[in-house]
C-alpha positions as CSV (number, residue, x, y, z in Angstrom):
1,X,76.1,13.5,155.1
2,X,74.3,13.1,158.4
3,X,77.3,14.4,160.2
4,X,77.4,17.6,158.2
5,X,73.7,18.1,158.4
6,X,73.6,17.2,162.1
7,X,75.6,20.4,162.8
8,X,73.8,22.4,160.2
9,X,70.9,23.9,162.1
10,X,72.6,23.8,165.6
11,X,75.2,26.2,164.1
12,X,72.9,26.5,161.1
13,X,71.5,30.0,161.5
14,X,74.1,30.9,164.1
15,X,76.5,33.2,162.5
16,X,76.0,34.9,159.4
17,X,73.7,37.8,158.8
18,X,72.5,40.8,160.7
19,X,73.0,43.0,163.8
20,X,70.0,44.9,164.6
21,X,69.9,48.0,166.6
22,X,66.8,49.7,168.0
23,X,64.4,51.7,166.0
24,X,65.1,55.3,166.1
25,X,62.6,57.5,167.9
26,X,61.2,58.6,164.6
27,X,60.1,55.1,163.9
28,X,57.9,54.8,166.9
29,X,54.9,56.8,165.6
30,X,51.7,55.0,165.2
31,X,50.2,53.9,162.0
32,X,51.7,52.0,159.0
33,X,52.6,54.0,156.0
34,X,50.4,56.9,157.3
35,X,51.7,60.3,156.5
36,X,51.6,63.0,159.2
37,X,52.4,66.5,158.2
38,X,54.8,68.5,160.4
39,X,56.4,71.9,160.1
40,X,60.0,72.9,160.3
41,X,60.5,76.5,161.3
42,X,60.1,79.9,159.8
43,X,62.2,81.9,157.3
44,X,62.0,84.3,154.4
45,X,61.3,83.7,150.7
46,X,64.5,84.4,148.9
47,X,63.0,84.7,145.4
48,X,62.7,88.3,144.4
49,X,63.2,89.4,148.0
50,X,62.6,93.1,148.8
51,X,62.7,94.8,152.2
52,X,59.0,94.2,152.5
53,X,59.3,90.5,151.3
54,X,62.1,89.8,153.8
55,X,60.0,90.9,156.7
56,X,57.3,88.4,155.6
57,X,57.7,84.9,157.0
58,X,58.0,82.1,154.4
59,X,55.2,79.5,154.5
60,X,55.9,76.5,156.7
61,X,57.1,73.6,154.6
62,X,55.0,70.5,154.6
63,X,56.9,67.3,155.6
64,X,55.8,64.0,154.2
65,X,57.3,61.3,156.5
66,X,59.0,58.3,155.0
67,X,57.1,55.0,155.1
68,X,59.8,53.5,157.2
69,X,59.7,56.2,159.9
70,X,55.9,55.7,160.2
71,X,55.9,51.9,160.3
72,X,55.3,50.1,163.6
73,X,55.8,46.4,164.4
74,X,53.0,44.0,165.3
75,X,53.0,40.4,166.5
76,X,52.4,37.6,164.0
77,X,52.2,33.9,164.8
78,X,51.4,30.5,163.2
79,X,51.7,26.9,164.5
80,X,55.3,26.9,163.1
81,X,56.7,30.2,164.2
82,X,56.0,33.7,165.6
83,X,57.7,37.0,164.9
84,X,57.2,40.8,164.8
85,X,56.3,42.1,161.4
86,X,55.7,45.6,160.0
87,X,52.1,46.6,160.3
88,X,50.2,46.0,157.1
89,X,52.8,43.7,155.5
90,X,52.1,40.2,154.1
91,X,53.5,37.0,155.5
92,X,53.8,33.9,153.4
93,X,55.5,30.6,154.0
94,X,56.1,27.3,152.1
95,X,58.1,24.1,152.2
96,X,58.3,21.4,154.8
97,X,60.9,20.6,157.4
98,X,64.4,21.7,156.5
99,X,63.1,23.2,153.2
100,X,60.8,25.7,155.1
101,X,60.8,29.2,153.9
102,X,59.3,32.5,155.2
103,X,58.8,35.7,153.2
104,X,57.5,38.9,154.8
105,X,56.9,41.8,152.4
106,X,55.2,45.2,151.8
107,X,52.3,44.5,149.5
108,X,52.6,48.1,148.1
109,X,56.3,47.7,147.5
110,X,57.2,44.0,147.5
111,X,61.0,44.7,147.1
112,X,60.8,45.8,150.8
113,X,61.1,42.3,152.4
114,X,62.5,39.7,154.7
115,X,63.3,36.3,153.1
116,X,64.4,33.1,155.0
117,X,65.1,29.6,153.6
118,X,66.6,27.0,155.8
119,X,67.9,24.7,153.0
120,X,68.1,24.8,149.2
121,X,68.9,21.7,147.2
122,X,70.1,20.3,144.8
123,X,72.5,22.7,143.1
124,X,74.3,20.8,140.4
125,X,78.1,20.8,139.9
126,X,77.9,20.8,136.1
127,X,75.8,20.5,133.0
128,X,77.2,17.1,132.5
129,X,75.5,16.0,135.6
130,X,72.2,17.5,134.6
131,X,72.5,15.7,131.2
132,X,73.3,12.4,132.9
133,X,70.1,12.7,135.1
134,X,68.0,13.8,132.1
135,X,69.1,10.7,130.2
136,X,68.3,8.6,133.2
137,X,64.9,10.1,133.5
138,X,64.2,9.6,129.7
139,X,65.2,6.0,130.1
140,X,63.7,5.0,133.4
141,X,61.4,7.8,134.6
142,X,61.0,8.2,138.3
143,X,62.5,11.1,140.3
144,X,65.6,11.7,138.1
145,X,63.9,14.8,136.7
146,X,64.5,16.5,140.1
147,X,68.3,16.5,139.4
148,X,67.9,17.1,135.7
149,X,65.9,20.3,136.2
150,X,68.1,21.7,139.0
151,X,70.3,24.7,138.2
152,X,74.1,24.5,138.0
153,X,76.1,26.3,140.7
154,X,79.4,26.9,138.8
155,X,80.7,29.2,141.5
156,X,80.1,27.5,144.9
157,X,80.0,30.5,147.2
158,X,77.5,32.8,148.8
159,X,77.8,35.2,145.9
160,X,77.5,32.4,143.3
161,X,74.4,31.1,145.0
162,X,72.6,34.4,144.9
163,X,73.7,35.0,141.3
164,X,71.6,31.9,140.3
165,X,68.9,32.3,143.0
166,X,66.2,33.3,140.5
167,X,66.9,30.2,138.5
168,X,66.6,28.1,141.7
169,X,63.3,29.8,142.6
170,X,61.9,29.0,139.1
171,X,63.0,25.4,139.6
172,X,61.5,24.7,143.0
173,X,58.3,26.5,142.3
174,X,57.8,24.1,139.4
175,X,59.2,20.9,140.8
176,X,58.6,21.0,144.6
177,X,54.9,20.5,145.6
178,X,55.3,21.7,149.1
179,X,55.9,25.2,147.7
180,X,52.6,25.2,145.9
181,X,51.1,28.7,146.2
182,X,54.3,30.1,147.7
183,X,56.1,32.8,145.7
184,X,59.9,33.1,146.1
185,X,61.5,36.5,145.6
186,X,63.7,37.1,142.6
187,X,67.1,38.6,142.7
188,X,67.8,39.2,139.1
189,X,70.9,41.1,137.9
190,X,72.5,40.4,141.3
191,X,75.5,42.7,141.8
192,X,77.7,42.5,144.9
193,X,78.8,46.0,146.1
194,X,80.7,44.7,149.1
195,X,81.6,41.4,150.7
196,X,82.2,40.9,154.4
197,X,83.7,38.0,156.3
198,X,81.3,36.1,158.5
199,X,81.4,33.3,161.1
200,X,79.8,30.7,158.8
201,X,77.5,28.1,160.3
202,X,79.1,25.0,158.9
203,X,82.8,25.5,159.6
204,X,85.2,24.3,157.0
205,X,82.5,22.5,155.1
206,X,81.1,25.8,153.8
207,X,82.4,27.2,150.5
208,X,83.4,31.0,150.6
209,X,80.7,32.1,153.1
210,X,80.1,35.8,153.2
211,X,77.8,38.6,154.1
212,X,77.0,40.5,150.9
213,X,75.8,44.1,150.4
214,X,74.3,43.9,146.9
215,X,71.8,45.4,144.4
216,X,69.4,43.5,142.2
217,X,66.2,43.8,140.2
218,X,63.0,42.0,141.5
219,X,60.3,40.3,139.5
220,X,58.5,43.5,138.9
221,X,61.6,45.3,137.6
222,X,62.1,47.3,140.7
223,X,65.7,48.1,141.6
224,X,66.5,46.7,145.1
225,X,69.3,46.8,147.6
226,X,70.0,44.6,150.7
227,X,72.1,42.3,152.7
228,X,72.4,38.6,151.9
229,X,73.9,35.4,153.3
230,X,74.0,31.6,152.6
231,X,76.4,28.7,153.4
232,X,77.1,26.4,150.5
233,X,78.2,22.7,151.2
234,X,79.4,20.1,148.7
235,X,77.7,16.7,148.7
236,X,79.8,15.0,146.0
237,X,80.5,12.0,148.2
238,X,76.9,10.9,147.9
239,X,76.8,10.8,144.1
240,X,78.5,8.8,141.3
241,X,81.2,10.5,139.3
242,X,81.9,8.5,136.1
243,X,84.5,9.6,133.6
244,X,83.8,13.1,132.4
245,X,80.4,13.1,134.1
246,X,80.2,15.1,137.4
247,X,76.9,14.2,138.9
248,X,77.7,15.9,142.2
249,X,75.6,18.6,143.8
250,X,75.7,21.2,146.5
251,X,73.3,22.3,149.1
252,X,72.9,25.8,150.6
253,X,71.9,26.5,154.2
254,X,71.1,29.6,156.3
255,X,69.8,31.5,153.3
256,X,68.5,35.0,154.3
257,X,68.0,38.3,152.6
258,X,66.7,41.7,153.9
259,X,66.0,44.1,151.1
260,X,64.4,47.4,150.2
261,X,64.1,49.8,147.3
262,X,67.7,50.7,146.1
263,X,69.1,53.7,148.1
264,X,66.2,53.3,150.6
265,X,67.6,50.3,152.4
266,X,69.3,52.5,154.9
267,X,65.8,53.6,156.0
268,X,64.5,50.0,156.5
269,X,67.6,48.1,157.7
270,X,67.1,48.7,161.4
271,X,63.4,47.8,161.4
272,X,63.9,44.6,159.3
273,X,66.6,43.4,161.6
274,X,64.3,43.8,164.6
275,X,61.9,41.5,162.8
276,X,64.6,38.9,162.3
277,X,65.6,39.1,166.0
278,X,62.0,38.3,167.0
279,X,61.6,35.1,165.0
280,X,60.7,32.1,167.3
281,X,60.2,28.6,165.9
282,X,57.8,26.4,167.8
283,X,58.4,22.9,169.2
284,X,55.7,21.8,166.8
285,X,57.8,22.9,163.8
286,X,61.0,21.2,165.1
287,X,59.1,17.9,165.8
288,X,57.6,17.9,162.3
289,X,61.0,18.7,160.8
290,X,62.6,15.7,162.6
291,X,59.7,13.4,161.5
292,X,60.1,14.5,157.8
293,X,63.9,14.3,157.5
294,X,66.9,12.3,158.6
295,X,68.6,15.6,159.4
296,X,69.2,16.5,163.0
297,X,67.3,19.6,164.1
298,X,68.1,21.7,167.1
299,X,65.5,22.7,169.7
300,X,63.3,25.6,168.8
301,X,65.0,27.8,171.4
302,X,68.4,27.3,169.8
303,X,67.0,27.7,166.3
304,X,65.5,31.1,167.3
305,X,68.6,32.2,169.1
306,X,70.6,31.8,166.0
307,X,68.4,34.4,164.2
308,X,69.6,36.9,166.8
309,X,73.2,36.2,165.9
310,X,72.3,36.5,162.2
311,X,70.7,39.9,162.9
312,X,73.8,41.0,164.8
313,X,75.9,40.1,161.7
314,X,73.9,42.2,159.3
315,X,74.2,45.3,161.4
316,X,77.9,44.7,161.9
317,X,78.5,44.4,158.2
318,X,76.2,47.3,157.4
319,X,78.1,49.5,159.7
320,X,81.4,48.5,158.1
321,X,80.3,49.3,154.6
322,X,82.3,51.7,152.5
323,X,81.0,55.1,153.6
324,X,82.5,57.0,150.7
325,X,81.0,54.8,148.1
326,X,77.6,54.9,149.9
327,X,77.8,58.7,149.9
328,X,78.6,58.8,146.2
329,X,75.7,56.5,145.4
330,X,73.2,58.6,147.5
331,X,74.4,61.8,145.8
332,X,74.1,60.2,142.3
333,X,70.5,59.1,143.2
334,X,69.6,62.6,144.4
335,X,71.0,64.2,141.2
336,X,69.1,61.8,139.0
337,X,65.8,62.2,140.9
338,X,66.2,66.0,141.4
339,X,66.6,66.2,145.2
340,X,68.8,68.0,147.6
341,X,69.1,67.1,151.3
342,X,68.6,69.4,154.3
343,X,68.2,68.9,158.0
344,X,66.4,70.5,160.9
345,X,68.9,71.9,163.3
346,X,66.4,71.7,166.1
347,X,65.7,68.0,166.0
348,X,68.3,66.6,163.6
349,X,65.8,65.2,161.2
350,X,66.9,64.9,157.6
351,X,64.7,65.6,154.6
352,X,64.8,65.5,150.9
353,X,63.6,68.6,149.1
354,X,63.4,69.6,145.5
355,X,66.7,70.7,144.0
356,X,66.9,74.5,144.5
357,X,64.9,74.5,147.7
358,X,67.6,76.3,149.7
359,X,68.0,78.9,146.9
360,X,64.2,79.7,147.1
361,X,63.7,79.7,150.8
362,X,65.7,80.6,154.0
363,X,64.8,79.1,157.3
364,X,66.4,79.7,160.6
365,X,66.6,76.0,161.4
366,X,67.0,74.3,158.0
367,X,70.4,73.8,156.6
368,X,72.1,71.7,153.9
369,X,73.5,68.4,155.2
370,X,77.2,67.6,155.5
371,X,78.6,64.7,153.4
372,X,78.7,62.3,156.4
373,X,74.9,62.7,156.9
374,X,74.3,61.0,153.5
375,X,74.9,57.7,155.3
376,X,71.9,58.3,157.6
377,X,68.3,57.5,156.8
378,X,66.0,60.4,155.9
379,X,62.9,61.2,157.9
380,X,60.8,62.7,155.2
381,X,60.3,64.8,152.1
382,X,59.6,68.5,151.8
383,X,56.8,69.1,149.4
């Protein structure tokens, strides 16, 4: 066990999740979530146009910038870690040592978030093991309830872990006192859209590691989308297997998710990855982790460097996503919500407008987008 865990955080956060590019120029405006109106050229009103109407300039459209394009990053620090966060967002943390977790989220839309958990345990092999520990707890008391209450991971893999993650969150919030007051996210109805190979952190010890592009529903019922990673390791050798009773358990390492409202993740992905790239664990955190656990912990510098590699993995996977499927999903979303997309030929900015906007108005510098532009983030909405 020590040998596996000794390599876990050295290579722990060193492979899996997200490549982060730089914020686009449209993301560098000041203010968080503040809306600044801008105009996009002149044209004529098509509706009922006469020779007199055609000569009259149509009113300038009002552009409502997206929240992502208006969000800036600000520094945040504690005695355990420091990082850049979106201005106005909330930072919470819980757990101790290897169980430490960070969640950064938008209080106005909590599904927009960054979630990090260094280690999750235990994840039971089977219901027979849970029953065994429940019977032991009923007979002897003690800490057997920890194993009896733990969720079963029947599909040991990155995908399998996130499919039961909400159950795990319920479990640790109830049974682990170091998470008191800390609220885990929920990834209900977890649905993998695409799975990408990843350089897992624990080598051959890790079960089916992957970078996942997935959708889900959060605790508030909001549909979300994001990128997810985790490394699952088997610890059967440390438990007793008797007859038909499988009392073994798994652990998961390098758990990370960056998410946003479904079909809006493309607008936030770049910025969220910059936040991950900026995470820096302190020597104080590392020293406390060593004191509280028999697991080897790397220096704070190596621990922080691994987040950069994770950030690189997310962007690589995101850029490799199935463009045709992404375009289809965006078009379906627009159709349901009553939007069409146009872009400003002067500056390349992309906007959502009400369906029929281009039938009602004609602007010299506003045109419908091409299909390939559906994979790009929008910059705002035309009122």
